C-alpha positions in Angstrom: 0.1 -0.1 0.0 1.7 3.3 -0.8 1.0 6.9 0.4 0.7 9.8 -1.1 2.7 13.0 -0.3 -0.6 14.5 0.8 -1.3 11.5 3.3 1.9 11.8 4.8 1.7 15.3 5.6 -1.8 15.2 7.0 -0.3 12.5 9.2 2.8 14.8 10.4 0.3 17.7 11.0 -1.3 15.5 13.5 1.7 14.3 15.4 3.5 17.4 15.6 1.1 19.2 17.8 0.9 16.1 19.8 4.9 16.0 20.4 4.9 19.6 20.7 2.4 19.4 23.7 4.2 16.5 25.4 7.7 18.3 25.2 6.0 21.6 26.4 4.3 19.3 29.6 7.6 17.6 30.2 9.8 20.7 30.5 7.2 22.5 32.9 7.7 19.5 35.6 9.8 19.6 38.3 13.5 18.0 38.0 13.4 16.8 41.3 10.0 15.8 42.0 9.3 14.0 38.7 12.9 12.7 37.6 15.4 12.5 40.5 13.1 11.3 43.2 11.6 8.4 41.0 14.6 7.3 40.2 15.9 7.4 44.6 12.6 5.5 45.3 13.4 2.8 42.6 17.1 2.2 43.2 18.1 3.8 46.8 15.2 3.9 49.1 15.2 0.2 49.8 18.2 0.6 51.8 17.8 4.6 52.4 14.6 5.1 53.5 11.8 5.4 56.1 12.0 1.4 57.1 15.8 1.3 56.6 18.6 3.4 57.1 21.9 2.1 55.6 25.0 4.3 57.2 22.0 6.6 58.7 21.0 7.7 55.0 17.6 8.3 54.4 16.5 9.4 51.0 12.5 9.2 50.6 12.3 12.8 51.4 13.6 16.1 50.7 14.9 16.8 54.5 16.4 13.3 55.2 17.9 13.9 51.7 19.8 17.1 52.5 20.9 15.7 56.0 23.2 13.0 54.2 24.3 9.8 55.9 26.7 9.1 58.8 29.9 9.9 56.9 28.9 12.0 54.3 26.6 15.1 56.0 25.5 17.7 53.5 28.4 16.4 51.3 25.7 14.2 49.8 25.1 17.2 47.3 27.0 20.1 46.9 25.5 22.9 45.0 27.7 23.4 41.6 30.0 20.9 42.6 29.2 17.9 40.9 32.5 16.2 41.3 32.3 16.4 44.8 29.1 15.6 45.3 29.1 12.0 47.6 26.0 10.9 45.5 27.6 11.0 42.3 30.8 9.4 43.7 29.3 6.3 44.7 26.7 6.2 41.5 29.7 6.5 39.1 32.1 3.8 41.2 32.6 0.9 39.8 30.1 -2.2 40.7 32.6 -4.2 42.0 33.4 -2.0 45.1 32.2 -2.0 48.4 31.0 1.8 48.2 29.5 1.7 44.8 25.5 2.5 44.7 23.2 0.8 43.8 25.2 -2.1 45.4 25.9 -5.3 42.7 24.8 -8.7 44.5 23.9 -10.3 41.0 23.5 -9.8 37.8 19.5 -10.6 37.8 18.9 -8.2 40.4 21.4 -5.3 39.9 19.3 -1.9 38.8 22.1 0.5 38.6 21.3 4.6 37.6 21.1 4.6 33.5 23.4 7.0 32.1 20.5 9.3 31.2 19.4 9.4 35.2 22.9 10.6 35.7 23.1 12.9 32.7 19.9 14.7 35.0 21.6 14.2 38.3 24.5 16.0 37.4 22.7 19.2 35.3 20.7 19.4 38.5 23.3 19.8 40.7 25.5 22.0 38.5 22.8 24.5 38.7 22.4 24.6 42.1 20.4 21.9 43.1 17.3 23.8 43.5 14.1 21.9 44.8 12.2 24.3 42.7 14.4 23.9 39.0 11.9 22.8 36.1 13.0 21.0 32.9 13.4 23.9 31.0 16.1 25.4 33.0 18.2 22.5 32.0 21.1 22.7 29.8 20.4 21.3 26.6 22.1 17.7 27.5 20.2 17.6 30.5 17.0 18.5 28.9 17.5 15.5 26.5 18.3 13.1 29.0 15.5 13.8 30.6 13.1 13.5 27.8 14.5 10.0 27.8 14.2 9.1 31.3 10.4 10.3 31.0 10.0 7.9 28.3 11.9 5.0 30.4 10.7 6.0 33.9 13.1 3.8 36.5 11.3 0.8 37.8 12.1 -0.9 41.1 14.1 -4.2 41.0 13.5 -6.4 44.0 16.6 -8.5 45.4 16.5 -12.0 45.6 16.0 -12.2 49.4 13.1 -9.5 49.3 11.2 -12.2 46.7 11.8 -14.9 49.1 9.7 -13.0 51.8 6.5 -14.0 51.9 3.8 -11.7 50.8 0.8 -10.8 53.7 -2.3 -10.0 52.3 -4.0 -7.0 51.9 -6.8 -7.2 54.6 -9.2 -4.6 56.1 -8.4 -3.9 60.0 -9.6 -6.3 62.5 -12.7 -5.4 64.7 -11.0 -3.3 67.6 -13.9 -5.0 69.5 -13.4 -8.4 68.9 -9.7 -7.8 69.5 -10.7 -6.6 73.4 -12.8 -9.7 74.1 -9.9 -12.5 72.6 -7.8 -10.5 74.9 -10.2 -10.8 78.0 -10.3 -14.1 77.1 -6.6 -14.6 77.6 -5.6 -14.8 74.0 -3.0 -12.7 72.3 -4.0 -11.1 69.3 -2.0 -8.8 67.3 -0.4 -7.8 63.8 1.8 -10.3 62.6 4.2 -7.5 61.5 4.3 -4.2 61.0 2.1 -2.3 57.8 -0.3 -5.3 58.0 -3.8 -5.7 59.6 -2.8 -9.4 59.3 -3.6 -11.1 62.6 -1.4 -14.0 64.5 -3.7 -15.3 67.5 -2.0 -17.5 70.4 -4.5 -18.6 72.8 -1.9 -21.2 74.2 -1.3 -19.0 77.2 -5.3 -19.9 78.3 -5.1 -23.6 78.5 -7.4 -26.0 78.7 -10.1 -22.8 79.4 -9.9 -22.0 75.9 -12.2 -24.6 74.6 -14.9 -24.8 71.2 -17.1 -22.0 72.8 -14.1 -19.5 73.6 -12.9 -20.8 70.0 -16.3 -18.3 68.9 -14.5 -15.5 69.5 -12.0 -15.6 66.7 -15.3 -15.5 64.1 -14.8 -11.6 63.7 -11.2 -11.9 62.6 -11.9 -14.4 60.1 -10.7 -12.3 57.0 -7.8 -11.3 58.9 -6.2 -14.3 60.5 -3.1 -15.7 59.1 -1.4 -17.5 62.3 -3.3 -19.2 65.1 -1.9 -21.4 67.9 -4.2 -23.4 69.8 -1.7 -25.9 71.5 -2.5 -27.5 74.5 -6.3 -25.6 74.7 -9.5 -27.4 75.4 -10.5 -27.3 71.9 -11.8 -30.6 70.2 -12.6 -32.0 66.6 -16.0 -29.9 66.7 -14.0 -27.1 67.3 -12.1 -27.2 64.6 -14.7 -27.8 62.2 -15.3 -24.2 62.8 -12.0 -23.2 61.5 -12.8 -24.1 57.6 -13.9 -20.3 57.1 -10.3 -19.0 58.2 -9.5 -19.2 54.4 -6.0 -17.1 55.0 -5.0 -19.4 57.5 -1.2 -20.2 56.9 0.0 -21.3 59.9 -1.6 -23.5 62.9 -0.4 -25.2 65.9 -2.7 -27.9 67.3 -0.2 -29.6 69.5 -1.3 -31.6 72.5 -5.0 -30.9 71.9 -7.3 -33.9 72.1 -8.2 -33.5 68.2 -8.6 -36.9 66.5 -8.9 -38.4 62.8 -12.3 -37.0 62.7 -10.5 -33.5 62.6 -8.9 -34.4 59.1 -11.9 -33.5 56.9 -11.9 -30.1 58.4 -8.2 -29.5 58.4 -8.4 -30.3 54.4 -10.5 -27.2 53.3 -7.5 -24.7 55.4 -6.2 -24.3 51.5 -3.8 -21.5 52.4 -2.1 -23.6 55.3 1.6 -24.0 54.7 2.6 -25.2 58.5 0.9 -27.6 60.7 1.7 -29.0 64.3 -0.1 -32.1 65.4 2.6 -33.3 67.8 0.9 -35.0 70.8 -2.4 -35.3 68.9 -4.1 -39.1 67.9 -4.3 -38.5 64.0 -3.2 -41.9 62.7 -2.1 -42.8 58.9 -6.3 -42.2 58.3 -5.9 -38.7 58.0 -3.2 -39.0 55.1 -6.0 -38.6 52.6 -7.3 -35.3 54.3 -4.0 -34.0 54.7 -2.7 -34.5 51.1 -5.2 -32.0 50.0 -3.2 -29.4 51.5 -1.3 -28.4 48.4 0.6 -25.3 49.7 2.0 -27.0 52.9 5.5 -27.3 53.3 6.2 -28.0 56.8 4.2 -30.8 59.1 4.6 -32.4 62.7 3.4 -35.5 63.3 5.8 -36.4 66.5 4.1 -38.4 69.4 0.8 -39.2 67.1 -0.3 -42.5 65.7 1.5 -41.6 62.4 3.8 -44.4 61.3 7.0 -43.7 59.6 5.0 -45.8 56.1 2.3 -43.1 56.7 4.6 -40.2 56.6 6.0 -41.5 53.4 2.8 -42.0 51.9 1.7 -38.4 52.5 5.2 -36.8 51.7 4.6 -38.9 48.3 1.1 -37.2 47.8 2.9 -34.4 47.1 5.7 -35.0 45.1 6.4 -36.5 41.0 6.3 -40.0 42.1 8.8 -40.6 39.0 11.4 -38.4 40.6 10.8 -39.0 44.0 11.5 -42.6 43.7 14.5 -41.9 41.4 15.8 -40.0 44.1 15.2 -42.2 47.0 16.7 -45.6 44.6 19.9 -43.3 44.1 19.9 -42.4 48.1 19.8 -46.0 49.4 22.7 -46.8 46.8 24.7 -43.9 47.6 24.4 -45.4 51.4 25.1 -48.8 50.4 28.3 -47.6 48.9 29.0 -45.3 51.7 29.1 -48.6 54.2 31.1 -50.5 52.1 33.6 -48.0 51.5 33.8 -47.3 54.9 34.2 -50.8 56.0 36.9 -50.9 53.2 38.7 -47.9 54.2 38.7 -48.6 58.2 40.0 -51.9 57.8 42.8 -50.7 55.3 43.6 -48.1 58.3 43.7 -50.7 61.0 46.1 -52.7 59.1 48.3 -49.4 58.9 47.3 -48.1 62.7 48.4 -51.8 63.5 51.7 -51.7 61.8 52.5 -48.3 63.1 52.3 -49.7 66.3 54.7 -52.4 66.2 57.6 -50.4 64.6 57.0 -48.5 67.3 57.7 -51.4 69.8 61.2 -52.1 67.7 64.4 -50.3 68.0 67.8 -50.4 66.4 69.3 -48.0 68.9 72.2 -49.8 71.1 71.7 -47.4 73.8 69.0 -45.0 75.4 69.3 -41.9 73.2 68.6 -39.6 76.4 71.0 -38.3 78.9 69.2 -37.8 81.6 65.9 -39.6 82.8 63.0 -37.7 81.3 61.1 -38.2 84.3 63.1 -37.3 87.4 66.0 -35.5 85.3 68.2 -37.8 87.4 71.1 -39.9 86.0 70.0 -43.0 84.0 70.0 -46.8 84.8 71.1 -48.8 81.6 68.9 -51.6 82.7 66.0 -49.6 82.7 64.9 -48.8 79.4 61.6 -48.3 77.2 60.7 -47.8 73.4 58.9 -44.7 72.3 58.1 -44.4 68.4 61.2 -46.9 67.5 63.5 -45.4 70.0 65.2 -46.3 72.9 64.8 -44.3 76.0 66.4 -44.6 79.6 65.4 -44.3 83.1 67.0 -43.7 86.5 64.5 -46.5 87.9 62.0 -48.9 87.6 59.3 -46.2 89.0 60.2 -43.5 86.7 59.9 -46.4 83.7 56.1 -47.4 85.1 55.2 -43.6 84.9 56.8 -42.7 81.5 55.2 -45.8 79.8 51.5 -45.6 81.2 51.7 -41.8 79.2 54.9 -41.5 77.0 53.1 -38.7 75.2 53.4 -36.1 78.3 57.3 -36.5 79.0 58.3 -36.6 75.2 58.6 -32.8 75.3 61.5 -33.5 78.1 64.0 -35.8 75.6 65.8 -33.6 74.3 65.8 -33.4 70.5 63.6 -36.2 70.4 63.2 -38.1 66.7 61.0 -40.9 66.0 62.9 -43.8 64.1 62.8 -43.4 59.8 60.9 -46.6 60.2 58.4 -44.8 62.6 58.1 -41.6 60.9 57.2 -43.7 57.5 54.6 -45.7 58.9 53.0 -42.6 60.1 53.0 -40.9 56.9 51.0 -43.7 55.5 48.7 -43.7 58.2 47.9 -39.8 57.8 48.0 -39.7 53.8 45.8 -43.3 53.8 43.6 -40.9 56.7 43.2 -38.0 54.1 42.4 -40.0 51.4 39.8 -42.5 53.0 38.3 -38.7 54.3 38.5 -37.7 50.9 36.4 -40.8 49.0 33.7 -41.0 52.1 33.0 -37.1 52.1 32.5 -37.0 48.1 29.8 -39.8 49.0 28.6 -38.0 51.7 28.3 -34.8 49.7 26.3 -36.5 46.8 24.0 -38.1 49.6 23.1 -34.7 50.7 22.7 -33.1 47.6 20.3 -36.2 46.8 18.7 -35.6 50.8 18.2 -31.9 49.7 17.0 -32.5 46.0 14.4 -35.2 47.9 13.2 -32.6 50.6 12.5 -29.6 48.4 9.9 -32.0 46.4 7.2 -31.8 48.8 6.9 -30.7 52.6 8.8 -31.8 55.7 7.2 -34.4 57.3 8.9 -34.6 60.6 8.3 -37.3 62.9 10.3 -35.9 65.9 14.1 -36.8 67.0 13.8 -38.8 64.0 15.1 -37.3 60.2 12.3 -36.3 58.5 11.4 -38.4 55.9 12.9 -36.9 53.1 16.8 -36.8 55.1 16.7 -40.5 55.9 19.8 -42.3 54.6 
């Protein structure tokens, strides 16, 4: 399809007024408010803001920005002096420098200031760092950089550690009267973190007095309750039935309560549950099918319940890719057998070398004692009173000193001037040392592989913990 010259000019006449209007709007905007602060918000305030002041530096408000940090002070920005302004110095440091900002932690989450953003900052400082400066007041290079920033506004990049933090639900505030009623009943009820309305309730302090009837006090918090501790309370299976309305519940403590397998169907409705503690209850393998419906479960404690090892493993398998699980389990058993075999073989080899060293230690080619004074009493020697240490002949003044030495020769060894073991003993000891290193390297290699497999098994599904025993996924 061909466009006529007329069509071209018509399109141009439509576009140009829009472009001019946009440029005019940008030029009338405040440099700090609309360009520099968005950069700081996206790339700096995570470490230097309202919630965190690394280096005593906060950049989330104009006032805090001008105060600077612990060592920098007002030199954070020196009006008219770009080179000496600490802000520019830190931003332009190589990323591998400890003081570079923002810090480089990994390539995926590195979010440096762009050349255009830096150009705007420099131009702003050069012109006096006024909070009233408009884009139209920047030099030509600064305006060009500003236009680029407006079209590519900075975005916040969360570090890997921040992404691992649990994201709290956005819920309405809890009813103050409901919270007061719980506290009156001996229940600790409070937000689980700052800046959230999500609630943590702990009734364990109330003990058996907190029963199914008092459990109803939680009902007004059905939209806020995230963590709940009912350990050691008087709650029964009937009470557990009423928990199904708490759709946000992610942590639940039920240890040492009287609940039974009858609670299983009700627990299965808590689809957000990630942590469940059933220690000291009577739940058994019969509840496996119900607990398996908790698709987000990451940890469950079954110590001193009626769950068997087989039941716990069945529960674990219900969350995983069975093909991969069985493959890793087979590899784990193979590594265990290999480790036992190698350990047995290496121990036998080391035992032989140890025996050889001990035998050589008792033999000596010395014609007389190598020491001039008794190592126990420092008296003159009786040539008939001798022992052998590491292939060397040692003399004593009497049987009593000889007996003390023979009982613990290493404690007197340092008193034998310039003591050196026999060449044969030194070689035997060296051979044993090398063999131990080689043996350790062999077993460590297998154990490293086994640990890796155990970790992969564990990551396949929730940790099913039966108490003092290792979790199912970590059994050797």
